[in-house]
VOZA-878262 format. One line per field, with one value per residue (C-alpha): residue number from 1; x, y negated, z. Coordinates in nm, 4 decimals, decimal comma. Layout:
num <- (NUM|...) .
c1 <- (X|...) .
c2 <- (Y|...) .
c3 <- (Z|...) .
END
This chain:
num <- (1|2|3|4|5|6|7|8|9|10|11|12|13|14|15|16|17|18|19|20|21|22|23|24|25|26|27|28|29|30|31|32|33|34|35|36|37|38|39|40|41|42|43|44|45|46|47|48|49|50|51|52|53|54|55|56|57|58|59|60|61|62|63|64|65|66|67|68|69|70|71|72|73|74|75|76|77|78|79|80|81|82|83|84|85|86|87|88|89|90|91|92|93|94|95|96|97|98|99|100|101|102|103|104|105|106|107|108|109|110|111|112) .
c1 <- (5,2409|4,8897|4,6428|4,4117|4,0515|4,0014|4,0439|4,2595|3,9525|3,8121|4,1452|4,1711|3,8172|3,8943|4,2102|4,0284|3,7468|3,9881|4,2475|4,0691|4,2335|4,4199|4,8018|4,9094|5,2797|5,3995|5,7337|5,8137|5,7716|6,0787|6,2384|6,3314|6,4527|6,7138|6,7881|7,0372|7,2368|7,2526|7,3617|7,6305|7,7519|7,7877|7,9755|8,2166|8,2616|8,3394|8,5921|8,7636|8,7645|8,9000|9,1682|9,2659|9,2843|9,4982|9,7345|9,7696|9,8260|10,0954|10,2618|10,2538|10,4037|10,6783|10,7601|10,7691|11,0069|11,2335|11,2347|11,3156|11,5921|11,7368|11,7329|11,9135|12,1774|12,2262|12,2608|12,5225|12,7083|12,7067|12,8478|13,1271|13,2058|13,2139|13,4455|13,6770|13,6835|13,7566|14,0436|14,1825|14,1588|14,3537|14,6186|14,6530|14,6839|14,9548|15,1421|15,1159|15,2458|15,5398|15,5224|15,6684|15,5141|15,7819|15,6972|15,3286|15,3970|15,6186|15,3602|15,0864|15,2946|15,3908|15,0288|14,9342) .
c2 <- (-13,3547|-13,2117|-13,2981|-13,0262|-13,1213|-12,8191|-12,8648|-12,6334|-12,4647|-12,3831|-12,2402|-12,0286|-11,9014|-11,8011|-11,6179|-11,4341|-11,3316|-11,2090|-11,0288|-10,9785|-10,9757|-10,6482|-10,6481|-10,5368|-10,5204|-10,1994|-10,0389|-9,6698|-9,5065|-9,5549|-9,8049|-10,0590|-9,7857|-9,6756|-10,0264|-10,1224|-9,8015|-9,8659|-10,2260|-10,1272|-9,8536|-10,1056|-10,3440|-10,0674|-9,9744|-10,3352|-10,3570|-10,0414|-10,1788|-10,5152|-10,3361|-10,1332|-10,4480|-10,6202|-10,3235|-10,3276|-10,7038|-10,6653|-10,3890|-10,6024|-10,8974|-10,6743|-10,5363|-10,8914|-11,0059|-10,7054|-10,7687|-11,1392|-11,0549|-10,8017|-11,0562|-11,3111|-11,0575|-10,9501|-11,3124|-11,3791|-11,0597|-11,1647|-11,5074|-11,3538|-11,1072|-11,3848|-11,5966|-11,3004|-11,2239|-11,5884|-11,6015|-11,2745|-11,4123|-11,7245|-11,5217|-11,2868|-11,5830|-11,7386|-11,4095|-11,3656|-11,7155|-11,6556|-12,0023|-12,0211|-12,2117|-12,4825|-12,5713|-12,5934|-12,8141|-13,0502|-13,0725|-13,1580|-13,4233|-13,5845|-13,5988|-13,8109) .
c3 <- (8,2218|8,2075|8,4717|8,5952|8,6676|8,8908|9,2581|9,4651|9,6119|9,2684|9,1562|9,4696|9,4190|9,0598|9,1657|9,4443|9,2111|8,9483|9,1674|9,4976|9,8412|9,7995|9,8106|9,4642|9,5495|9,7068|9,7807|9,8076|10,1461|10,3679|10,1288|10,3932|10,6275|10,3712|10,2427|10,5133|10,4572|10,0825|10,1320|10,3829|10,1447|9,8639|10,0916|10,1894|9,8224|9,7327|10,0156|9,8873|9,5336|9,6510|9,8529|9,5470|9,3320|9,5958|9,6022|9,2238|9,2293|9,4962|9,2952|8,9804|9,1695|9,3091|8,9642|8,8269|9,1010|9,0442|8,6710|8,7176|8,9649|8,7234|8,4434|8,6624|8,7626|8,4028|8,2941|8,5612|8,4674|8,1012|8,1931|8,3984|8,1225|7,8619|8,0780|8,1358|7,7632|7,6831|7,9336|7,7972|7,4413|7,5377|7,7197|7,4225|7,1846|7,3999|7,4222|7,0454|6,9774|7,2121|7,3618|7,7090|7,9968|7,9896|7,6303|7,7126|8,0164|7,8191|7,5386|7,7841|7,9609|7,6309|7,5214|7,8204) .
END
C-alpha cells in the first residue's frame, strides 16, 4: 500500500483549484418529477409479466398432470386387456383340448 505524503487539506486544495466549487453533475429538467411514474410503470409491467409466467406455469403443470393421468389410465387399461386376453387364451386352449372339468380336478388333486 502506498503512503501519500500530502495531507488531506493539501489534497482538498488541489481538487478545489482544479475543479472549482461548481456542481458538475446535472440531470434533465423535471427528471425526478417523472421518475416515480416510470418506476411505478416498470413495477406494474413486471407484475403483469410475472402473472403471465405464473399462468403459463400453471397451464404447463395442468397439462403434465393430465398427461400423467392419461398414461396411468392407459397402463391400467392395457393390463386389464392383457389379463382378459390371457384368460380367453386359456379357455380357448381348454376347449380345444376337450378336457372336462372333472379330469382337471382329478389331475390337480393327484399332483398334491
